[in-house]
N, C-alpha and C positions, 0 to 999 in steps of 0.2 A: 588947339588941343591943349588942355591944362592937365597938370598932374593929378587933380582931384577927381577927375572923371574916369570912370572905369573903362577899361579897354575891352571891347567886345571880341577882340581877336585873341584874347588869352584863353588857354584851355581850362575846363572845369576840373575840380579835384576829383579823384577816384571815389566811387560809391560802394565797391565790393566789400571792403573791410567793415563798413557800417552795417550792411545787411547781415553779414556773418555774426556780428555781435548781437543783433536783434534776434536771430534764430536761436542762439544758445540760451538767451534769456527766456524765450518762450518754452523751450524744452524743459528747462529747470522748473518753470511754474507748473507745467503739466505733470511732471514726475512728483512734485510735492503734493499736488492735489490728489493724485492717484494713491500715493502712500497713505495720506490721511484717511481716504475712503476705505482702504483695506484694513486699517487699524481699528476702524469703528465697528462695534458689535452689530451683528445682523438684527434687524427688527423682529420681535417675537410675533408669531402668528396667533391669532385668536383661535381657541379650540372650537371645533365645529359642534354645535349642539345637536345631540341625537334627537331624532324626530320622536315625539311622544307616541307610545304604542296605543293602539285603539282597543277599546273594550269590545270584546266579542260576545256574541249571544248564541246559545245552542239549545236545541230541543232536547228535553230530558229523556224522551223515548226514542227519537231517531237522531243518533249522535252525528250522523253525517250532515245534518242541517245546521250550518254555522253561517252567521252574517254579522255585520258590524253595526247593527241598529236593532232596537227592540222590535218585536212583532210576534206573529203567530206562525206555527209550523205549517207549511203547505200540505203536509201529509195527514197529520192528525188534528191540527187546529189548536194544539196546546201553546200556551205562551212560552216564548223563548226565555231562558234564564241566563244571567250573566255568567261568563266563564272566568276562570282564573286568568291573570295576566300571563300571556304566552311566554314561555321561557323563564318564568319566575322560579320554578323548581325543577330540577332534573333528577336523574337516577343513575345508578351504576349499570343498568341493563340497556344495552344498545337497542334503539328503536322504541323505547318506552320512556314514559315520564310519570312522575308522581302527580296525583290528581286529588281533587277535593269534591266530595259528593255530599250534599246536605241531607239530613235525615229524611226529609219528605221524598226526595228522589230515591234514596235507599229503599224506603218502604214501597215505593211505586214499582221499582224493577225487581223487588224480591231479594235483595242482597242479604246474605247471611254469612256470619263468620264463625269460626271454631278455634278454640285455643289448642296450640301445639302442646302435646303432653308426652312424657317419657313412658314407654311401655315395653313389654317383653317382645322382642323380635324373634320369630321362629327361624330356626336354621334349615327348615324343610325346603326342599326344592322338588317341584313337580315337572315331569316331562313325559313325552310319549316314547315308548320303548317298542322295539321289534325283537321277537324271539329268534334266535339264531342257533346254529349248531355249535357246540363246543369243539373247536378245531383240534383240541388235544385228545379227543375221544373218537377220532375217525381212523379207520384202518382200511387199506386197499389190499385185496387178495390178488396175488399174481402167481404165475408159474415160472419155474426156473429153466425148464426145458420145453422144447416144442412138442406139441401133441394134438390130439383130436378129442373133443368132448364125447364121451360115451353116454353119460346119464346126468341129468340135473335133479338134485334133491330140493333145491330152492329155486322156484321158477317165476317169482314176481317180486317187484319192488314193494317195500313196506312190510314184508313178512318178518316177524320177530324170529331171531335165532339165538341159540345158547352157545356158550363157549364150547368148542369141540364138536359141534353138530356138523355132519357132512353137508357140503355145499354142492359138489359135483365130482364126478370121476372122469378121467381122461386117459387115453392110450398114448404112450410115447415109446417109440422104438429105442430111444436112448435110455429110458428107464428100464426097459426089459434087458438091454445089454448090460447096464450097470448091475442088475441083480445077478446075472450070469457071472460077471466078473467077481462079485462078492462070493458066490458059491465056489468059484475056482480058487480064489484066495484062501477060502476056508479049507478046501481039500488040500491045497499045497501046504498049509500050516500043519495039518495033521500028518502029511507025509514026511515033513522035515522035523517032526517032534523028536527030541532026544539026540539030534545030530548037531553038527557045528553050524548049520544054516538055520537053526530054529528061530533065531531072532529075525532073520530076513523074512521068514514066513509070517511072523507076527506083524511086522511093519506093513507088509503087503495087505494083510487082512484089515488092519486098522485104516489104511488109506481108502480101501473100498467101502468100508463102513462110514467113514467120514464123508465120502462123496454122496452117499445116499442121504445122510442127515442134512447136508447142505441143500438138497433138492426137496426139503420139507417132508421127507418120508418119516413117519412117526416111528418112535423106538419100538413100539409093539409090533409094527409090520416087519422091521428088520429082525427082531427076535423070532417072529413066526417063520420068516424065510430061513433063518439059521437052523431052526428045529426041524422043519418039514422038508426044506430043500425045494419047495415049489415056487416057481417064478410067477409072480402076479402080472396079468396082462395090463391092468389099469391101476392108476394111482388115485386115491381119493383125497381131495383137499377139504379141510375142515375149517370152521369159523375160528378165527384167533381170539374172539371176544364175544361177549353177549351184547346184543343190540338189535337193530332193525336194518334191513337191507335198504340202503338209500340210493344205490346205483347197481344196475345189472347190464352187462354188455356181452352176454354169451347165450347161445342156444345149443341144443343137442346137435351134434355133428359138426360144430364149428371148429375151425383150426385155430389153435392158440399158440402165441409166441411169447417170449419174455417181455415184449413191449406192450402186450395187452393187459387190460384190467377187467377181468371178468366180473368181479363183485367189489362193492364198497359197503362196509359195515360201520354203523354209527351207533354209539352208546348215547341214548337220550335220557339216561337217568339223571343227568346234570346238563343244563343248557345255559347259554349266554342270552342276555337281553341287552341290546345295543341302544344307548340313549344318546341323543344329540344335546350337548351342553353348549349354551351360547357363551360368547367371550366374556360378557359382563358377569356371568355366574360361574366361570370356570374355576375361580379360586376357592369356591365352596365345595367342589366335588373332590373328595380325597379318597385315596385307596384305603379300603377297610370300612368305609362309611356304610352303616346298615341301610337296607332299602326294602320296600314293599312293592309288590306287583299285583295288580288286579286286572283280570281279563273278562270279557263278556261271556266267554264259554263257561266260566266258573263263578257265577254271581255270589257275592257274599263271602268269598274266600280270598284271603291275602297271602300270597307267597312271600316267604322271607329269604332275603339274600344279602350280598355284600358286594361293593365295588371292588373288582379285582384288578382293573387296569384303566388308565386314562390315556388316550392317544396323545402323544407329545406334539403332533402336527395338526394344525387347523385346516379345515376344508376351505379352500379359497372361494368356493361358490356359495356355500351356506354360512360361512363364518362361524362354524361350530366345530367342536371336537367330540369324538366318540368316547363314551364311557362304557366299559364292559362290566356288566353286573352278573354275577353267577347265582343261579337258583337251582336248588334240588328239585328233581322232577321224577320221583320214583314211580308215580302212577301214570306218567306220560300225558298228563293234562296239558302241559305246555308244549305246543307243537311249533316247529320252525315256521317263520313268516307270519306268525300270529302277532297282533298288536295288542298293547295293554298300557295302562297308566302306571308309571313308576313314581314312587314317593321316596326321595332320598332324605334321610333323617340326619341332618347335621345338628351341631350344638346350638342352642339358643343364646341370646344376648339382650342387653338393654339398648334401646334406641329411641329416637324421636319419630312419632307416627302422626301422619296427617291423612285425611281422606284423599282418595285418588282424584276426586273432582277438583281439589284445590290446586293441582299441578297442571300447568298449561305447557304444551310443547311448542316452543317458539322457533323450532327448526334447529338452530345451532345450540340452543340452551333450553333449560326448563325453568319456568318462571312461576312464582306465586305472588299474590298481592297481600301485603301485611297492613293491617289497620293500625294507624298511629294515633288515633283519637281525634276528636273534633272533625270527623268526616274526612280525614286525610288517609290516603292509601298509597303505599310505596311498593313498586315492583322489585322483587329480589330474585336473583339467580340461585338455584339450589341444585344440589347433587342428590339423586335418589338412590336407594338401595333395594332391599328386598320388598316385594309386594306380598302383603298378607291379606288375602281376601279383597275387601273394598278399601284397604288402606295401604299406604306405602311408607317406607322408611326414608327419612331425610338425613343424609350424612353430613351435609354442610349447607350453610345459608340461613338457617333458622336456629332459634333458641327456645327452650321450654318456656311457655307463657306467652309467646307471640300469638296474636290473633290473625288467622289467615282467612281470606275470602273463599267460601266453599260453594256458594250459589250466586248466580249472575256474574261470575267472574269473566265470562266471555264479553259481556257488555263493558265491564270495567277495563278489560284488556283493549277493547276497541277504542274507548275514550283515551286510554293512556297512549296508544299508538297515534291517534289523531293529534293529541297535544304535542307529542314528540315531533311529529311531522311539521306542525305549525311552527314550533319553536325553531326548527331547522330552517324553514323558509324565512322566518323573521330575522334570524342571524345572517342569512345570505343577503337580505335586503339592507341590514345595518352595515354590512361590510363595504357597501358602495355609497357613502354619504354624498349629498349634493354639495359641491364646492361653494364657499361663501364668495360674496361680491369682491372682497378685497384681494382674493387670490387670482382674479383674472387680470 
């Protein structure tokens, strides 16, 4: 064995420190590469190109026939015409879109326009009225003491009576006793005349006289009792006002108490006419506004009156408020529960007027179509006001000189709604584009 030959019995050097060093170097390389990748800007994605919109074709007579290629209408056989690009133009009216109609189609569907003009808007308001009793001219006849009816002078409802006219007479034991007390007080006063108790006798007589007056005994009857000394068996009640008998609750021989109402007298020389005013027109009905009433019972005659009261509370069922119009009725021609036409005459004003046919009710809004020229029509939401015959006032949405569609506007409205619906469908389709290949 020589010194140059290795000895296989010697132990190998340790490998753990060498492996640890290699691991640290690898971790450093990985961290460096990751940091470099994080600092690099992200690659820009290419924008997704929107799919080109198809040209649609539509039948000029049957607007529901729409297809994506030329051809003939399966209903009428007419050639389909190109439509505007869907969604190219919108409007401020929900569910509607601006449209273009060529002159040939306008003539075919009978489309006609009219210029919006400023004109006098009448302040008149027409409504149906019902004749009613003036509640301030109703009197109920009652008795103050219990008694029994001896005789009726007015024996049916509807009979006219004059003020002071006898209605009925009745017997009351209390009334007879009160007359005797009055005569006794009168006798006592005369006996005490000139003495120290003269004043007491006068007070007693005045109390007895006051009692009879409170029982509605007329002054003439008390004076007659004082002069003659004769006690009357019955008390006669008279009408407190001129009018007609509108209620009768008594017959001869009936027993009356202060709780009973034997007669009701109503003065019909002036009546009320109750008019229902809708909420939209309530601001025009003012107290003092002149009014005219016509009824079928008096053809050709107009009764003059004025608004006396407007109910401050709306009827929740009819959404109206009652206006009370007063009318003179000296001849009794206006009878309660009679119906008539009421014309409320308010002050006039200037405003924009269009035909009623130009305004379409879209449910939540009122819409008109305005001609913009070159066959273009735009829907606009308007606010209407007073209706004057076949025309209506426009308070907002239009200007003088605008041309609005007044004939075939239902066809125009249908095409506008179709176009708006197609635009909405197209927008929903565009909101979900097909991803490009490089995004996968």
